[in-house]
MIPA-567147 format. One record per atom (N, C-alpha, C, O): residue number from 0; residue in three letters; atom name; x, y negated, z. Coordinates in Angstrom, 2 decimals. Example, Ala and Ser with C-alpha at 12.3 -4.5 7.8 and 13.67 -1.06 7.14 Angstrom:
<recs>
(0 ala N (13.19 5.69 7.80));
(0 ala CA (12.30 4.50 7.80));
(0 ala C (13.20 3.30 7.80));
(0 ala O (14.24 3.32 8.46));
(1 ser N (12.85 2.25 7.08));
(1 ser CA (13.67 1.06 7.14));
(1 ser C (12.90 -0.03 7.87));
(1 ser O (13.41 -1.14 8.04));
</recs>
This chain:
<recs>
(0 met N (124.15 -130.52 101.59));
(0 met CA (125.14 -129.52 101.85));
(0 met C (125.60 -129.64 103.29));
(0 met O (125.63 -130.73 103.87));
(1 thr N (125.95 -128.52 103.84));
(1 thr CA (126.51 -128.52 105.21));
(1 thr C (127.96 -128.44 105.08));
(1 thr O (128.50 -128.37 103.97));
(2 ala N (128.68 -128.44 106.29));
(2 ala CA (130.15 -128.42 106.32));
(2 ala C (130.65 -127.06 105.69));
(2 ala O (131.80 -126.99 105.26));
(3 thr N (129.82 -126.01 105.63));
(3 thr CA (130.27 -124.78 105.17));
(3 thr C (130.13 -124.73 103.54));
(3 thr O (130.58 -123.80 102.87));
(4 gly N (129.46 -125.82 103.01));
(4 gly CA (129.25 -125.80 101.59));
(4 gly C (128.00 -125.10 101.12));
(4 gly O (127.78 -124.93 99.92));
(5 ile N (127.14 -124.68 102.12));
(5 ile CA (125.87 -123.96 101.78));
(5 ile C (124.76 -124.94 102.02));
(5 ile O (124.71 -125.61 103.05));
(6 ala N (123.89 -125.03 101.07));
(6 ala CA (122.74 -125.92 101.17));
(6 ala C (121.76 -125.33 102.24));
(6 ala O (121.57 -124.11 102.29));
(7 pro N (121.18 -126.15 103.06));
(7 pro CA (120.18 -125.60 104.09));
(7 pro C (118.97 -125.15 103.38));
(7 pro O (118.64 -125.66 102.31));
(8 ala N (118.28 -124.20 103.94));
(8 ala CA (117.08 -123.63 103.36));
(8 ala C (115.99 -124.74 103.35));
(8 ala O (115.85 -125.51 104.30));
(9 leu N (115.24 -124.80 102.27));
(9 leu CA (114.08 -125.71 102.27));
(9 leu C (112.92 -125.11 102.97));
(9 leu O (112.73 -123.90 102.89));
(10 pro N (112.09 -125.90 103.68));
(10 pro CA (110.92 -125.37 104.33));
(10 pro C (109.92 -124.95 103.27));
(10 pro O (109.89 -125.51 102.17));
(11 ala N (109.15 -123.99 103.59));
(11 ala CA (108.08 -123.48 102.68));
(11 ala C (106.88 -124.41 102.82));
(11 ala O (106.27 -124.48 103.89));
(12 thr N (106.55 -125.16 101.71));
(12 thr CA (105.52 -126.13 101.79));
(12 thr C (104.30 -125.64 101.01));
(12 thr O (103.25 -126.27 101.10));
(13 arg N (104.40 -124.58 100.28));
(13 arg CA (103.30 -123.99 99.51));
(13 arg C (102.58 -122.98 100.38));
(13 arg O (103.21 -122.29 101.19));
(14 pro N (101.22 -122.89 100.22));
(14 pro CA (100.51 -121.85 101.00));
(14 pro C (100.87 -120.47 100.52));
(14 pro O (100.81 -119.54 101.32));
(15 phe N (101.24 -120.27 99.22));
(15 phe CA (101.55 -118.98 98.75));
(15 phe C (103.04 -119.04 98.25));
(15 phe O (103.45 -119.97 97.56));
(16 thr N (103.78 -118.03 98.65));
(16 thr CA (105.12 -117.98 98.30));
(16 thr C (105.49 -116.60 97.72));
(16 thr O (104.85 -115.61 98.06));
(17 gly N (106.50 -116.52 96.87));
(17 gly CA (106.93 -115.31 96.27));
(17 gly C (105.90 -114.69 95.44));
(17 gly O (105.29 -115.37 94.63));
(18 leu N (105.68 -113.47 95.58));
(18 leu CA (104.77 -112.66 94.77));
(18 leu C (103.31 -112.77 95.28));
(18 leu O (102.38 -112.29 94.63));
(19 gln N (103.13 -113.40 96.43));
(19 gln CA (101.76 -113.52 96.99));
(19 gln C (100.74 -114.21 96.03));
(19 gln O (99.56 -113.85 95.96));
(20 ala N (101.23 -115.18 95.35));
(20 ala CA (100.35 -115.96 94.41));
(20 ala C (99.96 -115.06 93.22));
(20 ala O (98.90 -115.26 92.62));
(21 leu N (100.79 -114.10 92.88));
(21 leu CA (100.47 -113.15 91.73));
(21 leu C (99.44 -112.14 92.24));
(21 leu O (98.47 -111.86 91.54));
(22 phe N (99.63 -111.58 93.40));
(22 phe CA (98.79 -110.50 93.92));
(22 phe C (97.61 -110.91 94.74));
(22 phe O (96.74 -110.09 95.02));
(23 ala N (97.55 -112.15 95.13));
(23 ala CA (96.42 -112.77 95.88));
(23 ala C (96.07 -114.12 95.38));
(23 ala O (96.16 -115.11 96.11));
(24 pro N (95.63 -114.17 94.07));
(24 pro CA (95.38 -115.54 93.48));
(24 pro C (94.14 -116.22 94.02));
(24 pro O (93.19 -115.56 94.44));
(25 gln N (94.17 -117.51 94.01));
(25 gln CA (93.03 -118.30 94.43));
(25 gln C (92.14 -118.59 93.25));
(25 gln O (90.99 -118.98 93.45));
(26 ser N (92.60 -118.42 92.06));
(26 ser CA (91.70 -118.56 90.83));
(26 ser C (92.39 -117.71 89.73));
(26 ser O (93.57 -117.37 89.79));
(27 ile N (91.54 -117.40 88.71));
(27 ile CA (91.93 -116.55 87.63));
(27 ile C (91.29 -117.14 86.34));
(27 ile O (90.10 -117.44 86.33));
(28 ala N (92.04 -117.31 85.29));
(28 ala CA (91.54 -117.66 84.00));
(28 ala C (91.50 -116.44 83.16));
(28 ala O (92.47 -115.70 83.03));
(29 val N (90.28 -116.25 82.56));
(29 val CA (90.06 -115.05 81.65));
(29 val C (90.08 -115.57 80.19));
(29 val O (89.08 -116.09 79.70));
(30 ile N (91.18 -115.42 79.56));
(30 ile CA (91.37 -115.83 78.21));
(30 ile C (90.58 -114.83 77.26));
(30 ile O (90.75 -113.61 77.32));
(31 gly N (89.79 -115.39 76.45));
(31 gly CA (88.96 -114.60 75.54));
(31 gly C (87.70 -114.02 76.15));
(31 gly O (87.19 -112.98 75.75));
(32 ala N (87.23 -114.77 77.16));
(32 ala CA (86.04 -114.39 77.88));
(32 ala C (84.83 -114.22 76.95));
(32 ala O (84.68 -114.92 75.95));
(33 ser N (84.02 -113.29 77.30));
(33 ser CA (82.85 -113.02 76.45));
(33 ser C (81.64 -112.66 77.35));
(33 ser O (81.78 -112.16 78.47));
(34 glu N (80.44 -112.94 76.78));
(34 glu CA (79.18 -112.56 77.48));
(34 glu C (78.87 -111.01 77.29));
(34 glu O (78.07 -110.40 78.00));
(35 glu N (79.59 -110.46 76.28));
(35 glu CA (79.27 -109.07 75.92));
(35 glu C (80.22 -108.17 76.70));
(35 glu O (81.44 -108.30 76.61));
(36 met N (79.61 -107.23 77.48));
(36 met CA (80.38 -106.26 78.28));
(36 met C (81.18 -105.28 77.43));
(36 met O (82.12 -104.65 77.92));
(37 ser N (80.82 -105.15 76.17));
(37 ser CA (81.54 -104.20 75.26));
(37 ser C (82.91 -104.76 74.82));
(37 ser O (83.74 -104.04 74.27));
(38 arg N (83.10 -106.06 75.09));
(38 arg CA (84.33 -106.72 74.71));
(38 arg C (85.28 -106.84 75.91));
(38 arg O (84.83 -106.90 77.06));
(39 ala N (86.59 -106.87 75.63));
(39 ala CA (87.55 -106.89 76.79));
(39 ala C (87.33 -108.08 77.66));
(39 ala O (87.41 -107.94 78.88));
(40 gly N (87.07 -109.22 77.15));
(40 gly CA (86.87 -110.40 77.97));
(40 gly C (85.65 -110.31 78.88));
(40 gly O (85.65 -110.78 80.03));
(41 gly N (84.62 -109.70 78.33));
(41 gly CA (83.31 -109.46 79.07));
(41 gly C (83.61 -108.41 80.19));
(41 gly O (83.17 -108.56 81.33));
(42 arg N (84.32 -107.41 79.86));
(42 arg CA (84.65 -106.38 80.85));
(42 arg C (85.43 -106.97 82.06));
(42 arg O (85.12 -106.70 83.22));
(43 ala N (86.42 -107.78 81.73));
(43 ala CA (87.25 -108.47 82.75));
(43 ala C (86.40 -109.33 83.70));
(43 ala O (86.54 -109.26 84.92));
(44 leu N (85.50 -110.14 83.11));
(44 leu CA (84.55 -110.95 83.95));
(44 leu C (83.69 -110.06 84.80));
(44 leu O (83.49 -110.34 85.98));
(45 gly N (83.15 -108.97 84.22));
(45 gly CA (82.34 -108.09 84.95));
(45 gly C (83.01 -107.41 86.13));
(45 gly O (82.44 -107.26 87.21));
(46 ile N (84.24 -107.01 85.89));
(46 ile CA (85.05 -106.34 86.97));
(46 ile C (85.42 -107.29 88.10));
(46 ile O (85.43 -106.89 89.26));
(47 leu N (85.72 -108.57 87.76));
(47 leu CA (86.02 -109.54 88.76));
(47 leu C (84.84 -109.75 89.65));
(47 leu O (84.98 -109.82 90.87));
(48 lys N (83.64 -109.85 89.05));
(48 lys CA (82.41 -110.00 89.80));
(48 lys C (82.10 -108.72 90.64));
(48 lys O (81.75 -108.82 91.82));
(49 met N (82.24 -107.55 90.03));
(49 met CA (81.93 -106.36 90.72));
(49 met C (82.77 -106.13 91.93));
(49 met O (82.27 -105.69 92.96));
(50 val N (84.09 -106.44 91.82));
(50 val CA (84.97 -106.22 93.04));
(50 val C (84.85 -107.34 94.01));
(50 val O (85.49 -107.28 95.06));
(51 gly N (84.09 -108.36 93.73));
(51 gly CA (83.89 -109.42 94.66));
(51 gly C (85.06 -110.46 94.78));
(51 gly O (85.35 -110.98 95.86));
(52 phe N (85.69 -110.71 93.65));
(52 phe CA (86.80 -111.66 93.67));
(52 phe C (86.31 -112.95 94.32));
(52 phe O (85.28 -113.46 93.89));
(53 gly N (86.94 -113.46 95.26));
(53 gly CA (86.52 -114.62 96.05));
(53 gly C (86.99 -115.92 95.57));
(53 gly O (86.56 -116.94 96.09));
(54 gly N (87.87 -115.97 94.58));
(54 gly CA (88.42 -117.23 94.04));
(54 gly C (87.57 -117.70 92.90));
(54 gly O (86.55 -117.10 92.56));
(55 arg N (88.03 -118.80 92.32));
(55 arg CA (87.36 -119.35 91.13));
(55 arg C (87.77 -118.53 89.85));
(55 arg O (88.90 -118.08 89.69));
(56 ile N (86.80 -118.39 89.00));
(56 ile CA (87.02 -117.69 87.77));
(56 ile C (86.76 -118.73 86.64));
(56 ile O (85.69 -119.33 86.53));
(57 his N (87.82 -118.87 85.83));
(57 his CA (87.74 -119.83 84.71));
(57 his C (87.67 -119.08 83.39));
(57 his O (88.72 -118.71 82.86));
(58 pro N (86.48 -118.82 82.81));
(58 pro CA (86.44 -118.21 81.54));
(58 pro C (86.80 -119.14 80.42));
(58 pro O (86.30 -120.26 80.34));
(59 val N (87.70 -118.66 79.51));
(59 val CA (88.18 -119.48 78.40));
(59 val C (87.74 -118.81 77.08));
(59 val O (88.04 -117.64 76.82));
(60 his N (86.99 -119.63 76.21));
(60 his CA (86.58 -119.15 74.97));
(60 his C (86.73 -120.30 73.95));
(60 his O (86.38 -121.44 74.27));
(61 pro N (87.23 -120.05 72.77));
(61 pro CA (87.52 -121.17 71.83));
(61 pro C (86.25 -121.84 71.28));
(61 pro O (86.33 -122.99 70.86));
(62 thr N (85.14 -121.19 71.26));
(62 thr CA (83.92 -121.89 70.62));
(62 thr C (82.79 -122.00 71.58));
(62 thr O (81.97 -122.90 71.39));
(63 leu N (82.66 -121.18 72.61));
(63 leu CA (81.51 -121.33 73.52));
(63 leu C (81.76 -122.29 74.60));
(63 leu O (82.84 -122.28 75.18));
(64 ala N (80.80 -123.16 74.92));
(64 ala CA (80.94 -124.13 75.96));
(64 ala C (80.71 -123.50 77.37));
(64 ala O (81.39 -123.86 78.34));
(65 thr N (79.80 -122.61 77.45));
(65 thr CA (79.55 -121.91 78.69));
(65 thr C (79.47 -120.39 78.48));
(65 thr O (79.04 -119.90 77.43));
(66 ile N (79.89 -119.70 79.48));
(66 ile CA (79.80 -118.15 79.39));
(66 ile C (79.19 -117.72 80.73));
(66 ile O (78.99 -116.53 80.96));
</recs>
């Protein structure tokens, strides 16, 4: 606290602040990922690849070890 009773601002130590982490993610998890493009999880993976998402993609599926 300062003499005015206001805490000094903390320095930004994270590379992404505010909404930037939401709109420019470094990685994305696709819950319910699928190898089948007819399923929602498969379409999501296909779209991420099609638009050239540059981050890591983490497909999550309850029974498949690899997708």
